[in-house]
C-alpha positions as CSV (number, residue, x, y, z in Angstrom):
1,G,-35.0,-24.3,-7.9
2,V,-33.0,-21.8,-5.9
3,S,-31.4,-23.4,-2.8
4,V,-31.1,-21.0,0.2
5,C,-28.8,-21.9,3.1
6,P,-31.1,-22.3,6.1
7,V,-28.5,-20.7,8.5
8,M,-28.2,-17.5,6.4
9,A,-30.2,-14.7,8.1
10,P,-31.9,-11.9,6.0
11,P,-29.5,-9.0,5.4
12,S,-31.6,-6.6,7.4
13,L,-31.3,-8.8,10.5
14,L,-27.5,-9.0,10.0
15,M,-27.3,-5.2,9.7
16,V,-29.3,-4.8,13.0
17,L,-27.0,-7.3,14.7
18,M,-23.9,-5.5,13.4
19,V,-25.2,-2.1,14.6
20,V,-26.0,-3.5,18.1
21,A,-22.6,-5.2,18.3
22,M,-20.8,-2.0,17.3
23,A,-22.8,0.2,19.7
24,T,-22.2,-2.1,22.7
25,G,-18.6,-2.5,21.8
26,A,-18.1,1.3,21.6
27,R,-19.8,1.8,24.9
28,S,-17.7,-0.7,26.8
29,A,-14.5,0.6,25.2
30,S,-15.3,4.2,26.2
31,E,-16.1,2.9,29.8
32,E,-12.7,1.1,30.0
33,N,-10.8,4.2,28.7
34,E,-12.0,6.8,31.1
35,L,-8.8,8.8,30.9
36,D,-9.8,11.4,28.3
37,Y,-7.4,14.3,28.0
38,G,-9.2,16.0,25.2
39,Y,-7.4,18.0,22.6
40,W,-3.7,18.5,23.4
41,N,-2.4,21.9,22.4
42,Y,1.3,21.2,21.9
43,R,2.2,24.9,21.5
44,E,1.0,25.7,25.0
45,G,4.0,26.2,27.3
46,A,6.5,26.0,24.5
47,D,8.1,29.2,25.7
48,R,8.8,27.7,29.1
49,V,10.7,24.7,27.9
50,N,14.2,24.4,29.4
51,V,16.1,23.7,26.2
52,A,19.4,23.0,28.0
53,S,17.8,20.2,30.1
54,V,16.1,18.7,27.1
55,R,19.4,18.7,25.2
56,S,21.2,17.0,28.1
57,V,18.4,14.3,28.4
58,T,18.6,13.8,24.6
59,R,22.4,13.4,24.9
60,V,22.1,10.8,27.7
61,L,19.4,8.8,25.8
62,D,21.5,9.0,22.6
63,A,24.6,7.7,24.5
64,W,22.6,4.9,26.1
65,G,21.2,3.9,22.7
66,K,24.6,3.9,21.0
67,R,26.2,1.9,23.9
68,I,23.3,-0.7,24.0
69,F,23.5,-1.0,20.2
70,S,27.3,-1.5,20.2
71,E,27.1,-4.1,23.1
72,I,24.4,-6.0,21.3
73,K,26.4,-5.9,18.1
74,T,29.5,-7.1,19.9
75,L,27.6,-9.9,21.6
76,L,26.0,-10.9,18.3
77,H,29.4,-11.2,16.7
78,S,31.2,-12.9,19.5
79,Q,28.5,-15.3,20.9
80,P,25.3,-15.3,18.8
81,S,24.0,-18.3,20.7
82,T,23.3,-16.3,23.8
83,L,21.2,-13.7,21.9
84,L,19.6,-16.2,19.5
85,P,19.4,-19.6,21.1
86,D,17.3,-21.1,18.3
87,Y,19.7,-19.9,15.6
88,S,22.6,-22.3,15.1
89,R,25.6,-21.7,12.8
């Protein structure tokens, strides 16, 4: 004979449960994320961008990034135990 697992529900019931779970999950997720900005037109206001200030901010961030990277690299070479305590030579 064919043995059927008693815990196994019929496929139609499983589908209904899946749909209900998905619907309630989507509803709660949309309620949590109530900040809906809609479609963002990235071209809007492009003519009013101050290119000089963007360039200077980019330079500052670039300098910070290079300095942080070099300091981490120096620290990693000179005393790796401070950055990586679990790593022993």
